[in-house]
N, C-alpha and C positions, 0 to 999 in steps of 0.2 A: 289561727282564725277561728272565729265564733261560728260554731255550726249549731243551729237553732233547732231543737226538738221541742215537743209540746211540754215535756217534763222539765227540760232546761228552762224554758220560757216562762215557768211558773204554773204549768197546767198539771195539778196533782191528780190522782185517781178520783178524790171526793169531788173534784170539779166536773169529772165526767158523769157522776151520779146526779150532779146538779143539773148538767146539761140534759141528761136523759129526762128528767122531770120536766124540765123547761120545754122540751121538744113535745111532750104530751099536752102541756098547756096550750103551746102553739097550734097543735093539731085540732084540739077542740075549739079554739077562738076561731079557726079558719072556717069551722061549720057555720059560725054565726056572722061571719064577714059579709057585708052587703055585696051582692053580685056586681055593682058598679066598680068594686076594687079591681075587677078584672081588666078595666080600662085605665088603671092606674098610670100616672105620668112617668115617662122614662126620663132619666136625669143623666147627662154626660158631663164627665169631669176632664177639663183640659188643663195640662200641666206645662207651663213655659220651661224654656232653657234658662240657665243663669249660673252655671258652674256650682260652687259650693252653696250658692244662695238657694238653690234648687232644694236643698234638705228642708226648707221651710215647708214644702209641700207635704212632709210627713205630718207636721202639726195641723195642716188644714185637713187632711184625711181623719185625723184623730178627733178633731173637734166635729166633724161631719158624723162620724160613727156614733159618738157619745150623744149626739143630739138627734138621732134616729133619721138623719137625712140619707135617703138611698143614693147609691152610686151603681148606675147600670152600665156605663161604659167609660173607658179611659183612653185618651190619646195624649202622647207626651212627646216632647222634644228635649233632646239632650239629657240634662240631669232629671227632667221631668219624665223622660222615657224610662230612667233607671228606676225612679220611684214608683212610676205607674206600673213597670213590669213586675216588680216585687209585689206590689198590692194585687194586680191581676192574677199572679201566681199563688196567692192565698196566704201572704204574709200580712198579719195584722199590723196596724200602726205602732202597736207596742213592740212587737217583735222587730219591726223596721227600726225603731229608735234604739233597740238594744244593740242591733247589728251596728249602726253607723257611730255609736258611742264607744264600741270597742277600739282600743288603740290600733288594733291591725286594719281597721278601716282606712286610716291615713296611708297605711303601706299599701293597700289595694290602689288607692288613687294615684300616688306618685311612684309606685313601683319600687321603694326602698325595701331592702332586704330585712327578712325577720327570721326568727328561728326556724320556721317552717320552710321558708323559700330560698335558703342560701346553702350551697354546698361548698365548705371550705377547700376541698381538693381541687376545685376549679378556680377558686379565688387567688389571684395574683398577689405578691407582696404589696403592702401599702406603699404608695409613693406620694409625692407632694403635688400632684396634678389638681388643677382647679377645674379646667374645661376638658371634655373629650368630644372630639368631632368624629362621628361615625360615618363611613363612607362604604358603599357597596361597590365593588369592582367587577365589571363585567366586560369582556373582550369586545362585545357587540355595541353596548351602550356607553362605555366608558365609566367614570365615577359618578355615583349618585349619592346625594346627601341622605343620610339615614339617622337623624339625630332629633327625634321629638323631644319636647320639653320634659315629658313624663313617659316613664317606662310602663308598657302595657302588659307585661307577661304575667303579672299575678291577677289583674282584674279580668282578663280575658278567661282565665281558668276559674275564677270565682264566679262569675256570671253564668258559666256552664253548670257548675256544682249547684248553685242555688236556684236555677230557673228551668233547667231542661226536664226535670221531672213533671213540672206543671205543664210544659209544652208537650211532652209525651202523653200525659193523661188527656190532653186535648187533641190528639193525633196531629200535633204540630200545626194547628189552626188556632191562632192567638184569639180569634174571635169567640172561641168556645172554652176559654180558660174561666176561672171563677168569675172574672169580670171581663167582658169582651175588650180587647186591647189592640192599639195599633202605636207603632213607633215611626216618628218621622225622620227621614234622612234626606240628604240632598245628592243628586247627580250633577256634579260640577261641569261635565263634558257637554250635557245637554241643557244645563241649567233648569232642572226639573226637581219638583219635589216629590218624594216618594213615601207612601204610607204602607209600611211594612207589616203584615199581619199573618205570615206563615213561614214555615221553614225553620231555620235555626234561630232560636230566640237570642242566643249570645251575639250572633252576627247582627241581628236587628238592633239590638239596644247598643251594642258596641259602634255601630255605624252611626246611630243617632247621636252619639256623644264624641265623634271623632273631630273636634275642633282642629282646624288646620294648624299644623306645627306644635300643637300641645300633645295630640295622640296621633299616631300614624293611621291612615285609612286601612281598612281590610276589605276584601272582597265578599260581596253578598250576591249570589246567582251571577257570579262572574263580572260583577260591576264594583269599581272602587266607588264607595260612598262616604260622605263626610256628614258632619254635624247638621241636623235638619234645621238648625237655626240660622243657617246661611240664607235660606229663601223663606222659611215659616217658623218663627220661633214661638208663635202663640197659635197653634193649629185649631182655631175655632172653625175655620171654614171646612176643614177635613173632618171634624167631628160632626157637623150639621150635614155635610154631603154624604158621608159613609154610614152614619147611625141614626140620623134624624131624631135625636132626643126632642122631648117638649120643652126641657130646661137645660141650658149649659151653665156650668159653674166653671168660670175661668180663674185659675190661680195663676198669677203672674208675678215673677220676681225679677224681671228684666225690662223695666221701662227705660226711657231715655235717661241718660245719667245726670243731665242737668239742662234746664231751660237756657241758661246763660253760662258763659265760662265761670267755672268754680274757683276763683282766685284764692279763697281760703282753704280749699280741700283738694286742690288739684293733685298734690303729692299723695294723698291718701287714695285717690280713686283712679290713679294712672294705670295700675294694672288691669282694672276692669276695662279702661278704655282701649288698651292694647288688645285685650282678650276678645272683645266684643265688636272691634272694628271689621271682623269677618262676619258678624252675625246680623241677621234682619232685626230691625228695631221693633219691639212689640208695639201693637196698637190696640188699646182696650176698646176702641169703638167698633171693632168687628163683632162685639156682643150685642144682641138685640134688647129691647125693652123688657122682655120676660126672662132674660138671663141675669145671672148674679155674678159680679166682679169682686174677686178677693185679691187685694195686694198687701202683702206683709210689709211692715215699716222696717225695711232693712236696707234700702238704697244707700244712705249716707253712712251707715254704721258697719257694713261688711262688704268685703270684696268678693270676687268670684273665686278666690283660691283660699278662702278662710274655712278649710275643712276641719280645723281644730276648733271651730266655734259651734259645734253641732248642737249642744243644748239650747244656746241663745237662739240659733236659727229655727229650730223646731218651735220653741216658745213663740217666736214672732209670728210663725204661720198660724199656730194655734189660737193666739189672741186675735189675729185679724179674721179668721173665720168665726170665732165667737161673736165678733161685733156683727157679722152678717146673718146670724141665726134668725132674728126676727124677719128679715126680709126673705130668707130662704123658706121659712115656715109659711109665710104668706104666699109665695110663688109655687111651692111644692107641697101639694096636699097629701100625698102618701106618706107614710113612715115605714121604717125598717129598723126594728130595735137591735140592740147590740147582741143579744142572745141568738136571735135569728141568724144574723151574719155569721156568728161564730160556728152555728150549726151547718151553714152552707159551707164554710171554710173548712170544717172538719170532713164533711162529706166529699169535698173536692180533693182533700189530702189523702182520703182513703183510695183514690184511684191511682195514686202514683206507684209506679213500679221501682222497688228497691234498686239501688245502684249495684249492678253487677255487669262487668265488662267481660266481653269474650273474644274481641277482635280489634286490630289496629289497621287503619286505612291511612296511607301516606300519599300526600299530593305535592308535586313540584320537587321531589328528592330525586337525585341520582341513584343508580344501583348500589354504589358504595356507600352513600349516605344512608340509603335504606337498610344495609347490613349493619351499619353502626348503631342505627336507631333500634333495630329489632333485637340487637344484643342486649340493649337496655330495657326495652319494652316488649316482652313475649309472653304468650299464653301457653307454653309447654306445660307449666304446672297447673293449669286450669284457669278458671275465671278470677279476676281480680276486683277488689273493692275500689271505691272512689279514693280511699286513703293511699292504696298502693299505686294507683294511677297518678295521683298528685305527686308522690314521691318521685316517681320515674320522670314525670314531665318537668318538674322543677330541677331535677338532676340534669336533665338534658339542656334546659335553657339557661342553666348556669354557665354553660360554655358560650363564650362570647360569639362563636360562630353562629349559633342557633338563636341569636336575638330576633331573627326574623320568622321564628316559628309561632303560630297561633293554634290553638286547640279548639275542637268542636265535638260535641257529644251527639250522636244520633242513635236511634233505636230500631231494632231488628224484632219485628212481631213474631217470626217464626221461632227464633231462638229466645224470646222473651227476656232480651238482654241488650246491653248498650255496646256501642262501638266508639272507640276513640279515633277522631280524624285528627290528623296533623298536617298543616299546610305551611310549606316553606316558599317564600318568594323566589320565582324561577330565575330571576337575575342575581340571587345571592351566591355566586360562585366563589367569591373572595371577599371578606370583610376586613376593612382597614380602620384602625381607630388611631387618630392623631391626638395626642394629649399635650397640655400646656399648663405649667404651674410654677410652684416654688414658694419663696417667702420674701416679704419686704419687711426689714426690721430697722429699729433705731439702733441696734447694734450692727456691727459689720459682719453679719453672718447672713446676710440676704443671699439668696440663691435663685437662679432661674433654671427651670427644668423643661426639657422638650423630650417627647417620646413618640414612638410609633409602635402599633402591634398589628401584625397582620396575621389573620385567622383564615387558613386554607385547608381545603379537603383534597388530598390527593392519595386516594385508597385509604389514608388514615387522616384523622383530624390533627393538624399541626399548627402550632402558634410560633410566630417569630417575632421577637421583641428586641428594641433598641431604646434605651434611656440615657439622655445626657443631662448633666448638671454642671453649672458654672457659676463661680462667685469667688470672692476673695478669700473666704474661710474654706470653702468646700467646693470641689469639682470631682466628676465621676463619669464613668462610662459603664454601662451594662448591657451585655449582649447575652440573649438566651433563645433556646428553641425547645418547646415543649411538644413530645409525641404522646398523645393519648392512646395508649395500647389497647386498653379494654374499657369501655364505658361501664360494663356491668360490675367488674371487680373494682373500678375506679383507679385503675393502675396507670401511672404516667412516668416517663423518663424525661429529664430536663437538663440537658448540657448547658452550661453557661460560663461567661467570663466576665470579670469585675475588676475595675480599676478605681481606686479612691485616692484622694489627695486632700489632707487637711493641713491648714497653716493656722495655728492656735495664736500666732502673733497678731494676726488679722481679725481680731474680736473686739476692737475698741468700741466703747459705748459713748455715744454723744451726750448722754446725761451723766456719765461718770468718767471723766478723762483721767482720774488719779489711780484708777485700779491698775496693778501690777501686771505688765505682759509677761505672757508665758511663751518662751522661745522653744517651740516644738514643730517640726515639719514633719508630716508623715505620708509616706506613699505606701499603699499595699495593693497587692495583685493577686487574683486567685483564677485559676481556671480548673474546672472540674464539672460535677454534674449532681443531680438529685434524683433519686428514685423514690416514688411516693405512692400511697395507697389512701384513699379516704375510707375511714373506718365507720363514720356515721355522716349525717348531713353537715354537721358544723366541725367535724374532727378530721385530722389528717396525720398520718404517720410517715415521717420522711427520713432517709438515710442519705447524708450529704458526704461526698468525698471530693477533695480538691488538693492541687498543689499550690502553695502560696510562696509569694516572693515579696518580701517587705524591706523597705528602707526608711529608717527614722533618724533625723538629725535633731540634736537638742543641746541645750547648755544646762549645766548643773546648777547655775547660778542665775539670779535675776539680772545682775549687772553684767553687761557684755560689751565690750568695746569693738571698733571696726577692725582691729587686728587680730581678734580672737577667732579661733577655729571651733566649729561645732563638733561634738560627738557624732560619730556615724555608726549606726547599728543596723546590720543586715541579718534578717532572718529568712531562711529558705527551709521548705519542708513540706509536711503533709498533714492536712487536718481531716478528720472523719468525725460525723456527728449523727447520732441518732436521736430523733425528738418527736414529741407528741404534743399537738396543739389542738385545743377546742376553743372556739372564739365565736361569741355571738354578740360582741360589743357593737353599737349602732354607728359609731363614727370611728375614723381613724385616728383623730385627735380630739380631745375634749369630749369623751363619750359620756353619755348619760344614762344609758340602759344597757344590760347585758352582763356577760361574764367571759372572761378569758383565763383558761389554764394552760400553763406550759411546763413542760418538763423534758430535760434533755441530759445526754451525756456525750462528752466529745474527748477526742485524743488528738493531741499535737506532738508530733515528731519533727524535730528541727535541727538544722546546723546553723551555727551563728558565728558572724565575724564582726568583732567590735574594734573600732579605731577611736582611741581617746582623743579628745579635743583640748583646747588650751584651758578650759574650766574644769578639766577633770583632774582628780588627785593623782592619776596614773599617767598623766602626760609627761613625756620626756623630750624636751626640745631637741636634744643631740640624737635621740634614738627613737623616733616614733614607730611604734609596732602595732601590729593588728593581732589580736588575740582571737582564737578560734575555739569552738567548743560545740558539743552536741547536747541538746536538752530535750527531754520528753516529759509529758504530763497529762493527766487526766483532769476534767473538770465536770462537776455535777451541778445542775441548777434546777430550780423550780419556783415558779410564781403563780400567784392567783390574784386576779383583779376582778372585782364585782361591784355592781351598782343596783341599788334597789329604790324604788319610788316609794316614798313614806307618805306624801300628800300630793295634791295636784300641783303644788308649787315647790315642793322640797323633795329631794333625793339624797341618799346617802351612799357613799362608796367606800370601799376599804381595798387595800393591797397588802400582800404578804410576798416576800421574795427571800430565797435562801441560796446560797452558793458555797461550793466547797472545790478548791483546786489543789492538786498536788504539787504544783508549781514550786520549784526551788529558787532561790535568788540567782539572778542572771548577772551580767558582768559588773553592774553597779546599780545604785538604788534607782536612778531615773529611768534606765533601760528596763529594769524589773518592773516598774510601775506601770510602764507603757502597756505591758501584756497582763497586768493584773485585772481581775473582774471589778467592775464598778457598778455602783447603784445610781441609776439615772431615770428617776420615775417622772420628773416633771416635764413639761412642754419643751423647754429649750435646755435641758440638762445635758445633752450630748455637745453642746457648744462649750461647756466648761471642762478643764482638766483639773479635778479636784483631788488632791492626795489623799484627804482625810475621809473621802468617800470610796476608797479603793482598798481591797483587802482579799487575800486568797480564800478566806472563810469568812462569811458575814451572814447575818439575818436583817432584812429591812421590812418596814411595815409603815403604813400611812392610812389616814383617813381623810375623805374628801366629801365636803358639804356643798350641795349644789341647790341653788335657789332659782327658779324660773321667774323672771321680773315681768314677764309678759312680752307679747310679740316674739321677736327674734333674740331678745336680751336674756342672758344668764349671768350669774355670779357664781364663782367658784372659790371655795377656801380650802387649800390642800396644806397638810402638815405631815412630814415624813421623819422617821427616825432610823438611824443606821447604826448597828451594833456588830463590830467585828469581833471574831474569836480566834481568828489566825491573822496576824499582821506582819507587814513588812516595815521595818524602821530604818532610818538612814544612820549608818555608822560613822565613826570618827573620819574615815578616809572614803567616804561616799559609798561604801559597800551597803548591800541590802542585808539586814538581819532579821531572822524570823522571831517573833514573840507569839507565845501560845496564851490563851486565856481571854476572857472577855475584857474589852477596853472601854473607855469612856464613850458613851453614845454621842453621836453627831446628829444635827437636825437641820432640815431644810423645809422651806414652805413657800406657798404662793397664793396670793389673792388676785383674782382675775376677773374683770369684766368683759364678756365676750358677746359679740354680735355676730349671729351666723348669717351671712349673706348667701346668696344663691350658689356662688363658686367657692367659698371658703370662709373660715372663721377670722374676724377682725377682733384683735384683743388687746387690752391694756392691762398689764400685769405689774405687780409689785412682788419681787422675789427676796426671800431671806435665805442666805446660804451661810451656815456656820463655818468659819475658818477661811472664807474667801477673803481676798484683799479688799473688796467692797462688798461687805456682808448684805446690804441692803441695796437693791438696784430696781429701777424703773424701766420697762420695755414695752414699747408698742410694736405690733406687727399684724401683717396680713398674710394669710395663706398658711401653709403647713411646713413644719421643720421636721422632715422625714429624710433620713439618709440611708444609704445602703448599708448592710451589715458588714462590719469590718471582716477581714480575711480570716482572723484568728477567732472570731466569735462564734 
């Protein structure tokens, strides 16, 4: 997250020398200012709500400051309340623009994880879910829906971090900030409009922007409050009632969407219509003849959720305000130049008390929950910085159980330090998440996934999870329980059970019916557990142990008659794996930003029973036998996947992977290949069983070119190379033979057009796979192709 300081914002020491000289000039000029200036007009600025379009208010403020138009009061609703609060707290419009132009700003709004805000030890394994429905389970009230469209865990903390010092400098009276300020919120129970001007500035701003179903409401003075735009989206009346300015400047970004039905643009503005069906329609006529109305030209070009169009929105507000400068100069006689405003801003910032936290206050937590939280956030080692508080807070709310926690900063005058307050919704005794997802594809690998996760606090924080997948190609059951032993050390234990079934014969492609079928039916089962510890925010170290029981049935040839019997290969044994992962990728498939590093070592000890079928060279019609053996091996693996943004439209990614296994040949070539490590870097790689991309020792590498085409469209071009240096080859009698030394490299690649929907990616892809029976293939799919890890992996 961008943390603005004067130096970071471009204020060098030389600039302060300039400010000192300017201050002396201003003081001298005041001596000669006419006495009538004491009666200078007061100017109030009203900022409407409007979602992302409210960012245009920054451009309006910028134009006013540059043209010496004074701003004496600010009243805002929703996004107008956000912009107004930052301005009243002493942030210049230039600083505000820098903040909202940072990529992290988008994460604040929608609550998506970034490097700072995610803890991988709490993150569950990626799955194919599209939608998650969160329910709060309470014995007294039953199940309550808890699924707002946007996650507010990040923005709640950010508002505290950026604004509380200004509130503290004003003794938590918003009318005493650098610019007197009020935020408008709605009490839906009494259907009243409230003008919030004291107390927690985070709660005031957050309440004002709580659009129903988009953000959850939070309590302010024990009242649940919602977006002020429900009853007063353009609060000119409150400005005039409470501040009585001589002139009101009204900046409005939320007029009626259309005078008549917009037949040509209804698809483009439907999101606005759905969002603002809850909000009061802005009426410019509430302004008087002596007031000035500013309306940026954004109604038809932007939606309320276009937070990625920051620069264009600010420019629209700036342009609209510049057009009003002649009228403003005519109606407002007084002037306040930029240097004078900067001096006022600097003087106000000097009143800030540096962030130093000395205590934690908890509200709505049970005694056991309090013990859990205080293990994570304690002050035994002395006071904490805001960075330390941030780390502890985001570590806590990374646990799904604590989704309903929100923070607040207060100040203790005696201690001259801040207090962190955490509030937990009193009904949040158990949290249930129901998930639905899968993949719909033109190949017969479509899968439906259903899952449920219960987070419960019974002396310890426990998570119970069940995930079911079904389809012709793949079906699975996953059951697990996670016990969070110590949040401070990030130590957890997770017992689990897993069942997987793959049928590679059921992978027909409607675009290519000529591809050779692969006759392989795999069932694997594992029961065991994971011991893990989070080593850093994005890193986790795990030790996995489990018993495995697998059954594989296969043919050694492509041709198979109805009378033939398949080979049956049974493997039972023990698998142990020590692994380290650091992951900051922004998406579970088709990522565009971030890095993933993985390294691991595993041991497999197994006993094997092999019964040859009719396609086996070892098959004996008169005396079918089962061969038994014991096989043990180690496997070492390492991979690195990274994406870097080169320009606004283009990003580059690269992948490196290396694996070495001490595995010896098993009973025959096909059974050996089933347990041989494979290189599977593409979206649908796991749906293919490719002999030429499997080896007990190999290196693989690839490059990925990503172009953002605008809106939600991206195009990806990926190319990968596979170079084995320890290989299994098929002998004359179907036995597996080891060959050492680098072999001929193999290549695969993909070109994909991807449209990111709210619930998952829609993709059209052309694959090239060297050595496949159909090397070039077209595939359309919606959703995610993510499977459970195989028992031996």
